[in-house]
All heavy atoms as an XYZ file, in Angstrom:
953
protein
N      99.378     42.843     34.002
C      98.413     43.240     35.002
C      99.073     44.367     35.721
O     100.262     44.470     35.913
C      98.102     42.128     35.939
C      96.976     42.593     36.897
S      96.164     41.357     37.918
C      95.851     39.992     36.878
N      98.197     45.291     36.216
C      98.737     46.555     36.936
C      99.284     46.151     38.293
O      98.883     45.112     38.836
C      97.580     47.476     37.075
N     100.120     46.974     38.747
C     100.654     46.753     40.143
C     100.306     47.967     40.929
O     101.139     48.921     41.059
C     102.185     46.542     40.085
C     102.733     46.176     41.472
O     101.950     45.995     42.396
O     103.985     46.063     41.542
N      99.038     48.124     41.417
C      98.656     49.319     42.167
C      99.540     49.635     43.389
O      99.586     50.742     43.764
C      97.204     48.936     42.685
C      96.760     47.825     41.722
C      98.062     47.085     41.362
N     100.300     48.677     43.862
C     101.205     48.947     45.007
C     102.295     49.954     44.526
O     102.755     50.775     45.320
C     101.865     47.636     45.462
C     102.879     47.899     46.509
C     100.799     46.678     46.040
N     102.630     49.860     43.301
C     103.743     50.754     42.750
C     103.178     51.978     42.013
O     103.934     52.760     41.382
C     104.612     49.958     41.720
C     105.409     48.912     42.532
O     105.801     49.149     43.639
N     105.641     47.779     41.864
N     101.860     52.275     42.229
C     101.314     53.502     41.648
C     101.915     54.684     42.215
O     102.199     54.767     43.496
C      99.755     53.576     41.948
C      98.905     52.755     40.993
O      99.446     52.305     40.011
O      97.719     52.651     41.319
N     102.071     55.761     41.421
C     102.479     57.068     41.976
C     101.303     57.531     42.753
O     100.173     57.011     42.653
C     102.770     58.091     40.842
O     101.583     58.363     40.190
N     101.502     58.538     43.630
C     100.384     59.057     44.451
C      99.250     59.617     43.554
O      98.051     59.313     43.822
C     100.875     60.200     45.329
C      99.904     60.814     46.273
C      99.233     59.782     47.219
C     100.570     61.910     47.161
N      99.622     60.262     42.464
C      98.651     60.760     41.549
C      97.791     59.683     40.944
O      96.576     59.783     40.862
C      99.357     61.618     40.443
C      98.413     62.247     39.437
C      99.232     62.976     38.364
C      98.278     63.532     37.288
N      99.018     64.191     36.249
N      98.477     58.589     40.466
C      97.793     57.500     39.824
C      96.922     56.767     40.889
O      95.826     56.335     40.557
C      98.734     56.517     39.170
O      99.503     57.250     38.222
C      98.030     55.356     38.548
N      97.419     56.603     42.076
C      96.595     55.929     43.130
C      95.357     56.679     43.463
O      94.313     56.086     43.612
C      97.469     55.765     44.383
N      95.440     58.049     43.474
C      94.271     58.845     43.716
C      93.321     58.779     42.575
O      92.105     58.651     42.759
C      94.683     60.292     43.903
C      95.242     60.667     45.260
C      95.555     62.082     45.373
C      96.102     62.443     46.732
N      96.366     63.888     46.934
N      93.780     58.749     41.342
C      92.929     58.653     40.208
C      92.223     57.287     40.189
O      91.030     57.148     39.890
C      93.760     58.797     38.919
C      92.853     58.638     37.687
C      93.452     59.053     36.476
N      92.435     59.030     35.415
C      92.698     58.944     34.203
N      93.902     58.975     33.749
N      91.708     58.877     33.294
N      92.991     56.257     40.471
C      92.395     54.885     40.519
C      91.225     54.804     41.538
O      90.164     54.280     41.229
C      93.472     53.839     40.839
C      93.095     52.397     40.607
C      94.246     51.447     41.001
N      95.430     51.691     40.176
C      95.670     51.212     38.928
N      94.721     50.515     38.354
N      96.795     51.429     38.394
N      91.532     55.362     42.696
C      90.483     55.432     43.779
C      89.285     56.220     43.296
O      88.090     55.771     43.556
C      91.083     55.928     45.062
C      90.170     55.810     46.166
C      89.766     54.407     46.584
O      90.558     53.503     46.346
O      88.622     54.190     47.046
N      89.475     57.346     42.754
C      88.372     58.215     42.214
C      87.572     57.483     41.112
O      86.309     57.535     41.204
C      88.964     59.464     41.623
C      88.434     60.726     42.233
C      88.910     62.073     41.577
N      89.979     61.971     40.611
C      91.239     62.241     40.838
N      91.681     62.546     42.059
N      92.123     62.231     39.942
N      88.237     56.794     40.249
C      87.505     56.122     39.237
C      86.682     54.974     39.818
O      85.606     54.721     39.362
C      88.440     55.524     38.158
C      88.930     56.610     37.308
C      89.239     56.176     35.858
O      88.799     54.999     35.501
O      89.871     56.870     35.071
N      87.129     54.270     40.770
C      86.397     53.189     41.381
C      85.190     53.763     42.081
O      84.071     53.212     41.969
C      87.249     52.414     42.395
C      88.337     51.512     41.810
C      89.013     50.620     42.737
C      89.815     51.283     43.787
N      90.639     50.365     44.582
N      85.331     54.832     42.801
C      84.173     55.443     43.502
C      83.179     55.973     42.487
O      81.989     55.792     42.649
C      84.713     56.599     44.424
C      83.622     57.150     45.297
C      84.188     58.138     46.327
N      84.877     59.247     45.652
C      86.223     59.409     45.716
N      86.960     58.600     46.417
N      86.846     60.448     45.079
N      83.640     56.629     41.397
C      82.687     57.147     40.387
C      81.919     56.112     39.709
O      80.662     56.224     39.558
C      83.519     57.985     39.336
O      84.156     59.046     39.974
C      82.594     58.552     38.312
N      82.553     55.041     39.264
C      81.805     53.949     38.608
C      80.809     53.308     39.551
O      79.615     52.978     39.200
C      82.698     52.906     37.912
C      81.911     52.017     36.975
C      83.446     52.083     38.905
C      81.292     52.699     35.788
N      81.149     53.138     40.801
C      80.272     52.594     41.781
C      79.065     53.512     42.052
O      77.941     53.075     42.166
C      81.044     52.395     43.109
O      80.258     51.732     44.034
N      79.330     54.835     41.973
C      78.215     55.798     42.204
C      77.286     55.740     41.039
O      76.043     55.804     41.154
C      78.745     57.245     42.320
C      79.457     57.427     43.658
C      80.297     58.769     43.681
O      80.716     59.284     42.616
N      80.526     59.296     44.846
N      77.787     55.536     39.791
C      76.972     55.504     38.610
C      76.112     54.194     38.688
O      74.919     54.221     38.339
C      77.876     55.468     37.329
C      78.545     56.775     37.126
S      79.618     56.745     35.696
C      78.467     57.283     34.434
N      76.662     53.097     39.118
C      75.893     51.835     39.267
C      74.823     52.031     40.286
O      73.670     51.567     40.094
C      76.883     50.720     39.596
C      77.814     50.426     38.435
C      76.097     49.424     39.991
C      78.966     49.476     38.765
N      75.080     52.727     41.333
C      74.098     52.970     42.434
C      72.896     53.814     41.862
O      71.716     53.541     42.178
C      74.738     53.596     43.639
N      73.243     54.795     41.069
C      72.193     55.657     40.455
C      71.274     54.757     39.604
O      70.046     54.830     39.683
C      72.761     56.811     39.643
C      73.342     57.806     40.620
C      71.778     57.428     38.759
C      74.225     58.955     39.984
N      71.923     53.953     38.732
C      71.232     53.069     37.945
C      70.329     52.067     38.638
O      69.120     51.953     38.361
C      72.142     52.287     37.008
C      71.455     51.294     36.061
C      71.019     51.669     34.840
C      71.311     49.931     36.474
C      70.338     50.807     34.007
C      70.613     49.084     35.596
C      70.224     49.499     34.387
O      69.510     48.623     33.555
N      70.880     51.476     39.682
C      70.161     50.484     40.488
C      68.933     51.159     41.182
O      67.857     50.592     41.162
C      71.117     49.849     41.499
S      70.363     48.476     42.401
N      69.142     52.278     41.729
C      68.077     52.983     42.453
C      66.836     53.199     41.543
O      65.718     53.136     41.927
C      68.607     54.261     43.037
C      67.641     54.982     43.954
C      68.250     56.190     44.602
C      67.294     56.841     45.571
N      67.879     58.003     46.270
N      67.172     53.604     40.290
C      66.122     53.863     39.294
C      65.407     52.608     38.718
O      64.242     52.647     38.242
C      66.595     54.717     38.179
N      66.118     51.529     38.682
C      65.582     50.369     37.958
C      65.238     49.163     38.814
O      64.674     48.224     38.287
C      66.657     49.889     36.874
C      66.834     50.852     35.775
N      67.687     51.949     35.834
C      66.160     50.906     34.597
C      67.612     52.617     34.705
N      66.667     52.012     33.929
N      65.614     49.147     40.118
C      65.385     47.993     40.924
C      64.723     48.411     42.221
O      65.108     49.525     42.771
C      66.653     47.155     41.161
C      67.325     46.754     39.851
N      68.543     47.217     39.541
C      66.834     45.981     38.911
C      68.845     46.713     38.305
N      67.856     45.981     37.922
N      63.827     47.634     42.750
C      63.108     47.965     43.947
C      63.972     48.095     45.192
O      65.091     47.442     45.258
C      62.029     46.941     44.216
O      62.543     45.754     44.678
N      63.607     48.904     46.130
C      64.407     49.090     47.342
C      64.493     47.775     48.104
O      65.479     47.504     48.728
C      63.726     50.212     48.224
C      64.781     50.633     49.322
C      62.436     49.811     48.813
C      64.414     51.937     49.957
N      63.523     46.952     48.040
C      63.545     45.643     48.692
C      64.633     44.745     48.165
O      65.110     43.886     48.848
C      62.183     44.941     48.579
C      61.076     45.747     49.332
O      61.382     46.535     50.189
O      59.895     45.514     48.948
N      64.946     44.909     46.914
C      65.952     44.006     46.327
C      67.380     44.511     46.558
O      68.288     43.792     46.301
C      65.686     43.916     44.786
O      66.044     45.149     44.141
N      67.545     45.736     47.065
C      68.829     46.277     47.219
C      69.397     45.817     48.629
O      69.241     46.535     49.657
C      68.846     47.769     47.073
C      68.428     48.154     45.640
C      68.715     49.581     45.265
N      68.014     50.587     46.127
C      66.885     51.212     45.790
N      66.275     50.845     44.700
N      66.422     52.128     46.554
N      70.051     44.695     48.646
C      70.476     44.061     49.887
C      71.983     44.062     50.048
O      72.474     43.649     51.050
C      70.013     42.579     49.952
O      70.524     41.907     48.757
C      68.475     42.487     49.971
N      72.711     44.550     48.983
C      74.129     44.504     49.029
C      74.693     45.952     49.096
O      73.952     46.876     48.870
C      74.715     43.882     47.638
C      74.086     42.538     47.384
C      74.580     41.423     48.362
O      75.690     41.542     48.875
O      73.794     40.469     48.474
N      75.977     46.079     49.521
C      76.541     47.409     49.640
C      77.533     47.593     48.554
O      78.571     46.757     48.534
C      77.146     47.590     51.040
O      76.084     47.373     52.041
C      77.721     49.007     51.200
N      77.468     48.669     47.804
C      78.441     48.933     46.685
C      79.719     49.509     47.296
O      79.787     49.855     48.481
C      77.767     50.011     45.802
N      80.685     49.567     46.454
C      82.009     50.130     46.876
C      81.798     51.544     47.352
O      82.494     51.940     48.304
C      82.946     50.083     45.583
C      84.329     50.588     45.937
C      85.269     49.767     46.414
C      84.674     51.888     45.682
C      86.523     50.131     46.742
C      85.979     52.306     45.919
C      86.887     51.454     46.465
O      88.174     51.867     46.800
N      80.893     52.366     46.799
C      80.686     53.724     47.252
C      79.846     53.796     48.483
O      79.684     54.867     49.071
C      80.028     54.561     46.110
S      78.309     54.039     45.712
N      79.357     52.669     49.001
C      78.624     52.626     50.236
C      77.108     52.713     50.079
O      76.404     52.537     51.053
N      76.618     52.742     48.851
C      75.155     52.762     48.638
C      74.617     51.381     48.494
O      75.420     50.441     48.184
C      74.837     53.629     47.435
C      75.354     55.021     47.639
C      74.479     56.068     46.925
O      73.368     55.816     46.651
O      75.032     57.153     46.678
N      73.365     51.154     48.604
C      72.775     49.897     48.478
C      72.464     49.520     47.032
O      72.113     50.325     46.208
C      71.429     49.826     49.267
C      71.608     49.857     50.799
C      72.462     48.709     51.231
C      72.216     48.337     52.650
N      72.992     47.126     52.969
N      72.739     48.225     46.722
C      72.548     47.688     45.369
C      71.777     46.312     45.446
O      71.902     45.602     46.463
C      73.896     47.381     44.683
C      74.840     48.521     44.473
C      76.122     48.034     43.786
C      74.178     49.592     43.515
N      71.132     45.965     44.323
C      70.535     44.713     44.212
C      71.724     43.740     43.890
O      72.795     44.163     43.458
C      69.468     44.627     43.115
S      70.167     44.835     41.431
N      71.533     42.407     44.041
C      72.553     41.475     43.681
C      73.157     41.554     42.276
O      74.348     41.500     42.025
C      71.956     40.061     43.925
C      70.911     40.365     44.966
C      70.388     41.741     44.583
N      72.262     41.826     41.245
C      72.763     41.982     39.893
C      73.665     43.149     39.708
O      74.721     43.058     39.115
C      71.499     42.151     38.971
C      71.843     42.239     37.543
C      70.639     42.536     36.602
O      69.489     42.334     37.058
O      70.911     42.903     35.423
N      73.254     44.314     40.248
C      74.109     45.495     40.145
C      75.341     45.387     41.015
O      76.394     45.918     40.658
C      73.290     46.756     40.519
S      72.056     47.201     39.287
N      75.239     44.660     42.127
C      76.409     44.439     42.967
C      77.455     43.631     42.189
O      78.698     43.904     42.295
C      75.980     43.692     44.235
C      77.122     43.394     45.206
C      77.760     44.451     45.869
C      77.633     42.124     45.289
C      78.826     44.154     46.693
C      78.708     41.786     46.181
C      79.296     42.831     46.866
N      77.012     42.719     41.393
C      77.971     41.951     40.530
C      78.729     42.827     39.567
O      79.915     42.713     39.377
C      77.198     40.862     39.812
C      78.087     39.991     38.900
C      77.252     39.020     38.057
O      76.089     38.751     38.287
O      77.863     38.482     37.149
N      77.970     43.777     38.934
C      78.605     44.721     38.056
C      79.572     45.610     38.820
O      80.679     45.893     38.372
C      77.503     45.566     37.372
C      76.666     44.674     36.500
C      78.198     46.647     36.478
C      75.376     45.374     35.997
N      79.189     46.059     39.957
C      80.062     46.934     40.831
C      81.336     46.215     41.202
O      82.379     46.697     40.964
C      79.236     47.324     42.071
C      79.964     48.316     42.915
O      80.120     49.495     42.475
O      80.317     48.019     44.034
N      81.241     44.985     41.660
C      82.437     44.227     42.015
C      83.348     44.039     40.850
O      84.525     44.213     40.925
C      82.048     42.857     42.625
C      81.597     42.803     43.994
C      81.501     41.381     44.509
O      80.934     40.513     43.864
O      81.996     41.105     45.626
N      82.758     43.659     39.750
C      83.532     43.447     38.466
C      84.268     44.750     38.101
O      85.414     44.705     37.776
C      82.628     42.984     37.399
C      83.296     42.569     36.085
C      83.754     41.330     35.910
C      83.405     43.551     35.078
C      84.408     40.963     34.726
C      84.022     43.191     33.897
C      84.488     41.886     33.709
O      85.132     41.547     32.537
N      83.547     45.909     38.102
C      84.134     47.151     37.686
C      85.288     47.520     38.628
O      86.275     48.090     38.206
C      82.996     48.207     37.701
O      82.070     47.880     36.747
N      85.109     47.366     39.918
C      86.150     47.697     40.894
C      87.366     46.823     40.629
O      88.528     47.374     40.554
C      85.658     47.492     42.306
C      84.429     48.454     42.608
C      86.731     47.724     43.301
C      84.604     49.854     42.269
N      87.256     45.575     40.428
C      88.421     44.731     40.153
C      89.076     45.136     38.866
O      90.334     45.252     38.781
C      87.951     43.185     40.047
C      87.559     42.762     41.458
C      89.102     42.378     39.471
C      86.853     41.362     41.393
N      88.335     45.436     37.832
C      88.916     45.822     36.559
C      89.641     47.175     36.611
O      90.628     47.367     36.079
C      87.821     45.904     35.454
C      87.271     44.545     35.108
C      88.338     43.577     34.752
N      87.774     42.267     34.445
C      88.373     41.324     33.675
N      89.476     41.602     33.099
N      87.748     40.171     33.566
N      89.056     48.089     37.400
C      89.697     49.441     37.590
C      90.966     49.260     38.452
O      91.978     49.853     38.159
C      88.680     50.371     38.265
O      87.490     50.550     37.478
C      89.365     51.761     38.423
N      90.898     48.384     39.401
C      92.081     48.170     40.287
C      93.271     47.578     39.378
O      94.428     47.892     39.722
C      91.686     47.213     41.423
C      92.822     46.993     42.432
C      93.211     48.241     43.203
O      92.323     49.086     43.469
N      94.442     48.362     43.512
N      92.908     46.786     38.442
C      93.942     46.122     37.695
C      94.273     46.839     36.320
O      94.994     46.344     35.536
C      93.523     44.697     37.375
C      93.465     43.868     38.650
O      94.254     44.092     39.527
N      92.546     42.945     38.757
N      93.671     47.996     36.117
C      93.907     48.739     34.854
C      95.424     49.056     34.672
O      96.049     49.679     35.566
C      93.108     49.977     34.819
S      93.404     51.048     33.377
N      95.943     48.625     33.500
C      97.306     48.854     33.216
C      97.606     50.300     32.716
O      98.777     50.727     32.699
C      97.789     47.900     32.114
C      97.686     46.442     32.526
C      98.229     45.582     31.365
N      97.195     45.397     30.399
C      97.260     44.621     29.363
N      98.343     43.909     29.201
N      96.267     44.499     28.533
N      96.661     50.972     32.270
C      96.810     52.296     31.635
C      96.253     53.426     32.430
O      95.995     54.503     31.878
C      96.166     52.288     30.225
C      96.736     51.272     29.335
O      97.924     51.015     29.394
N      95.944     50.563     28.578
N      96.130     53.318     33.749
C      95.538     54.296     34.567
C      96.265     55.648     34.484
O      95.644     56.714     34.557
C      95.440     53.850     36.001
C      94.702     54.741     36.991
S      92.898     54.970     36.478
C      92.249     53.354     36.645
N      97.613     55.605     34.328
C      98.361     56.834     34.270
C      98.038     57.660     32.992
O      98.144     58.842     33.060
C      99.856     56.552     34.355
C     100.283     56.205     35.750
C     101.807     56.083     35.826
O     102.509     56.949     35.282
O     102.318     55.087     36.408
N      97.738     56.997     31.925
C      97.739     57.738     30.706
C      96.352     57.746     29.999
O      96.053     58.559     29.124
C      98.709     57.058     29.679
O      98.277     55.692     29.525
C     100.097     57.226     30.196
N      95.435     56.921     30.335
C      94.136     56.862     29.620
C      93.245     57.958     29.984
O      93.309     58.618     31.045
C      93.429     55.506     29.940
C      92.837     55.417     31.288
C      92.033     54.115     31.430
C      91.308     54.200     32.742
N      89.983     53.599     32.656
N      92.322     58.289     29.072
C      91.321     59.325     29.333
C      89.965     58.720     29.734
O      89.339     59.122     30.668
C      91.063     60.175     28.127
O      90.777     59.334     27.020
C      92.320     61.024     27.812
N      89.639     57.581     29.037
C      88.402     56.837     29.442
C      88.536     55.413     29.010
O      89.324     55.103     28.059
C      87.095     57.511     28.887
O      87.027     57.253     27.525
N      87.761     54.565     29.570
C      87.821     53.161     29.179
C      87.439     52.925     27.745
O      87.943     52.116     27.001
C      86.893     52.335     30.045
S      87.420     52.211     31.723
N      86.426     53.715     27.274
C      86.000     53.668     25.870
C      87.121     53.980     24.878
O      87.073     53.413     23.795
C      84.829     54.632     25.732
C      83.933     54.188     24.552
O      83.827     53.076     24.294
O      83.419     55.184     23.887
N      88.005     54.790     25.204
C      89.062     55.232     24.327
C      90.386     54.460     24.561
O      91.259     54.649     23.784
C      89.363     56.727     24.433
C      88.242     57.603     24.090
C      88.463     59.102     24.391
O      89.621     59.440     24.783
O      87.545     59.882     24.294
N      90.313     53.559     25.492
C      91.539     52.733     25.804
C      91.731     51.699     24.736
O      90.855     51.027     24.253
C      91.362     52.119     27.182
S      92.839     51.373     27.829
N      93.063     51.402     24.534
C      93.418     50.327     23.506
C      93.233     48.944     24.098
O      93.038     47.991     23.400
C      94.818     50.500     23.040
C      95.816     50.446     24.128
C      97.252     50.914     23.691
O      97.346     51.883     23.024
O      98.178     50.265     24.173
N      93.263     48.835     25.430
C      93.027     47.509     26.149
C      91.661     47.540     26.701
O      91.343     48.351     27.541
C      94.056     47.307     27.269
C      95.458     47.288     26.821
O      95.676     46.890     25.698
N      96.383     47.700     27.633
N      90.786     46.590     26.255
C      89.453     46.551     26.819
C      89.476     45.474     27.973
O      89.678     44.253     27.765
C      88.438     46.143     25.774
C      88.208     47.252     24.866
N      87.584     48.430     25.248
C      88.462     47.407     23.519
C      87.535     49.263     24.202
N      88.004     48.652     23.151
N      89.410     45.991     29.175
C      89.473     45.133     30.394
C      88.220     44.323     30.595
O      88.240     43.318     31.223
C      89.716     46.053     31.651
S      91.254     46.950     31.581
N      87.129     44.864     30.127
C      85.792     44.215     30.379
C      85.490     43.135     29.396
O      85.722     43.437     28.133
C      84.715     45.270     30.311
C      84.600     46.239     31.499
C      85.682     47.048     31.824
C      83.459     46.247     32.210
C      85.615     47.984     32.840
C      83.286     47.199     33.356
C      84.409     48.000     33.605
O      84.304     48.903     34.633
N      84.969     42.056     29.762
C      84.513     41.058     28.864
C      83.303     41.614     28.080
O      82.595     42.481     28.604
C      84.082     39.759     29.584
C      85.276     39.066     30.307
C      86.266     38.541     29.199
O      85.976     38.105     28.202
N      87.593     38.797     29.606
N      83.015     41.192     26.842
C      81.924     41.780     26.077
C      80.604     41.879     26.777
O      79.912     42.903     26.723
C      81.804     40.860     24.859
C      83.214     40.333     24.733
C      83.725     40.189     26.173
N      80.171     40.833     27.467
C      78.841     40.892     28.191
C      78.842     41.944     29.240
O      77.845     42.675     29.384
C      78.539     39.492     28.782
C      77.228     39.462     29.557
C      76.923     38.161     30.220
O      77.531     37.128     29.774
O      76.197     38.189     31.241
N      79.876     42.071     30.021
C      80.038     43.043     31.103
C      80.160     44.457     30.516
O      79.656     45.418     31.119
C      81.078     42.727     32.075
C      80.825     41.509     32.919
S      79.251     41.623     33.868
C      79.878     42.291     35.355
N      80.927     44.534     29.403
C      81.081     45.845     28.786
C      79.723     46.385     28.384
O      79.391     47.575     28.496
C      81.976     45.663     27.517
C      82.428     47.015     27.004
C      83.386     46.956     25.875
N      84.366     45.870     25.984
C      84.939     45.245     24.986
N      84.694     45.646     23.744
N      85.806     44.231     25.188
N      78.801     45.538     27.793
C      77.444     45.999     27.385
C      76.671     46.424     28.657
O      75.976     47.390     28.664
C      76.797     44.903     26.589
C      75.526     45.430     25.932
C      75.821     46.648     25.066
O      76.728     46.758     24.314
O      74.979     47.592     25.175
N      76.783     45.691     29.707
C      76.094     46.031     30.983
C      76.522     47.388     31.495
O      75.723     48.201     31.868
C      76.273     44.952     32.008
C      75.464     43.735     31.777
C      75.661     42.660     32.885
C      74.879     41.467     32.603
N      75.043     40.420     33.683
N      77.875     47.627     31.534
C      78.299     48.862     32.061
C      78.014     50.009     31.116
O      77.738     51.139     31.587
C      79.807     48.797     32.411
C      80.210     49.852     33.426
C      80.694     48.934     31.155
C      79.560     49.684     34.743
N      77.954     49.767     29.850
C      77.494     50.820     28.885
C      76.073     51.185     29.193
O      75.676     52.376     29.118
C      77.596     50.290     27.477
C      78.949     50.403     26.859
C      78.920     50.141     25.428
N      80.263     50.133     24.825
C      80.730     49.220     24.002
N      80.009     48.215     23.591
N      81.975     49.294     23.575
N      75.214     50.269     29.382
C      73.870     50.533     29.791
C      73.727     51.364     31.052
O      72.994     52.362     31.082
C      73.035     49.207     29.955
O      73.063     48.413     28.723
C      71.625     49.464     30.349
N      74.498     51.003     32.059
C      74.551     51.729     33.266
C      74.991     53.189     33.038
O      74.417     54.117     33.491
C      75.431     51.060     34.357
C      75.759     51.950     35.467
C      74.810     49.750     34.845
N      76.080     53.350     32.241
C      76.677     54.617     32.059
C      75.774     55.478     31.218
O      75.711     56.745     31.408
C      78.050     54.548     31.439
C      79.046     53.937     32.417
S      80.651     53.766     31.738
C      81.367     55.291     32.397
N      75.093     54.951     30.179
C      74.148     55.705     29.430
C      73.056     56.342     30.281
O      72.629     57.456     30.058
C      73.479     54.845     28.350
C      74.278     54.850     27.035
C      73.480     54.189     25.894
N      74.437     53.337     25.239
C      74.470     52.018     25.187
N      73.591     51.351     25.823
N      75.365     51.401     24.513
N      72.566     55.588     31.271
C      71.540     56.043     32.128
C      72.080     57.009     33.187
O      71.606     58.096     33.393
C      70.771     54.926     32.828
C      69.744     55.421     33.771
C      68.491     55.713     33.272
C      70.063     55.622     35.075
C      67.505     56.246     34.100
C      69.041     56.159     35.925
C      67.828     56.415     35.498
O      66.868     57.034     36.278
N      73.089     56.572     33.880
C      73.603     57.264     35.074
C      74.508     58.541     34.674
O      74.529     59.469     35.425
C      74.379     56.411     35.925
N      75.177     58.432     33.559
C      76.064     59.498     33.161
C      75.461     60.932     33.281
O      75.914     61.800     33.948
N      74.332     61.128     32.547
C      73.722     62.428     32.566
C      73.116     62.833     33.937
O      73.005     63.985     34.260
C      72.517     62.276     31.583
C      72.856     61.134     30.710
C      73.717     60.209     31.581
N      72.915     61.868     34.745
C      72.276     62.090     36.093
C      73.376     62.385     37.179
O      73.061     62.795     38.265
C      71.387     60.933     36.496
C      70.137     60.891     35.648
C      69.504     59.534     35.633
N      68.241     59.568     34.829
C      68.175     59.431     33.606
N      69.264     59.227     32.849
N      67.039     59.454     32.925
N      74.669     62.108     36.811
C      75.705     62.326     37.740
C      75.854     63.772     38.117
O      76.280     64.132     39.260
C      77.036     61.833     37.217
C      77.246     60.311     37.263
S      77.538     59.713     38.935
C      79.161     60.228     39.261
N      75.662     64.712     37.164
C      75.711     66.166     37.500
C      74.798     66.578     38.587
O      75.239     67.386     39.409
C      75.445     66.977     36.207
C      76.530     66.944     35.148
S      78.086     67.563     35.826
C      77.908     69.284     35.566
N      73.690     65.972     38.738
C      72.750     66.319     39.811
C      73.199     65.714     41.122
O      73.076     66.367     42.238
N      73.653     64.469     41.098
C      73.900     63.728     42.365
C      75.455     63.886     42.808
O      75.674     64.015     43.997
C      73.609     62.237     42.124
C      73.814     61.331     43.253
C      72.481     60.999     43.926
C      72.702     59.849     44.885
N      72.211     60.187     46.197
N      76.333     63.838     41.871
C      77.802     63.910     42.190
C      78.480     64.832     41.192
O      79.222     64.304     40.351
C      78.360     62.458     42.177
C      77.708     61.487     43.072
N      77.888     61.541     44.385
C      76.893     60.486     42.785
C      77.200     60.567     44.998
N      76.546     59.900     43.976
N      78.209     66.065     41.250
C      78.743     66.995     40.135
C      80.256     67.017     40.008
O      80.767     67.085     38.908
C      78.167     68.398     40.520
C      77.798     68.317     41.956
C      77.491     66.806     42.229
N      80.976     67.015     41.130
C      82.458     67.028     41.032
C      82.975     65.733     40.371
O      83.856     65.851     39.491
C      83.102     67.286     42.372
C      82.689     68.685     42.944
C      84.559     67.124     42.386
C      83.099     68.910     44.341
N      82.446     64.646     40.771
C      82.853     63.375     40.186
C      82.490     63.355     38.679
O      83.274     62.835     37.855
C      82.153     62.179     40.893
N      81.336     63.872     38.294
C      80.896     63.916     36.945
C      81.839     64.736     36.116
O      82.289     64.337     34.982
C      79.513     64.477     36.776
N      82.196     65.932     36.535
C      83.118     66.810     35.778
C      84.528     66.149     35.662
O      85.125     66.171     34.521
C      83.237     68.207     36.407
C      84.309     69.005     35.785
C      81.894     68.953     36.335
N      84.997     65.558     36.723
C      86.343     64.929     36.644
C      86.261     63.810     35.621
O      87.227     63.543     34.827
C      86.679     64.437     37.994
C      87.307     65.487     38.861
C      87.972     64.828     40.125
N      88.870     65.785     40.719
C      89.079     65.861     42.000
N      88.438     65.029     42.782
N      89.853     66.693     42.512
N      85.174     63.041     35.641
C      85.051     61.912     34.728
C      85.001     62.406     33.310
O      85.707     61.832     32.434
C      83.783     61.101     35.099
C      83.563     59.871     34.225
N      84.346     58.781     34.370
C      82.666     59.641     33.313
C      83.967     57.862     33.505
N      82.967     58.366     32.815
N      84.254     63.461     33.051
C      84.192     63.997     31.687
C      85.484     64.509     31.241
O      85.830     64.371     29.973
C      83.094     65.116     31.619
C      81.682     64.683     31.774
C      80.788     65.869     31.800
C      81.331     63.865     30.584
N      86.264     65.105     32.087
C      87.627     65.624     31.737
C      88.646     64.543     31.710
O      89.732     64.832     31.223
C      88.023     66.709     32.725
C      87.128     68.005     32.747
C      87.609     68.951     33.883
C      87.236     68.676     31.386
N      88.334     63.412     32.212
C      89.337     62.285     32.189
C      90.406     62.472     33.132
O      91.587     62.050     32.970
N      90.152     63.119     34.324
C      91.146     63.422     35.353
C      90.925     62.593     36.554
O      89.931     62.317     36.960
C      91.249     64.851     35.598
C      91.493     65.654     34.363
C      92.103     67.012     34.694
C      92.356     67.744     33.425
N      93.523     68.275     33.216
């Protein structure tokens, strides 16, 4: 398991950026797929989520926090260690397929960094 306490400054910043980016993607997905009335929880990025998307957000944040390869990996998809359980991996793929292309409009800097793996 990762030891975020011992992260270099660069790795700590990257870990934080990744947590915020995935949370933003989940928020974009939730906003498009779930009613405003159902969004009663607050995501890591500060946006409102429904309970189902909040569960994905929490899970993603924990997995990113504990990522062992944060210093060297380019993306989770290309990583040799799959941190996500199969069911959650499929859920996050669905979220990313929808939200990924929409990130450029809502969070362009985060989108470009994510694409570059930085």
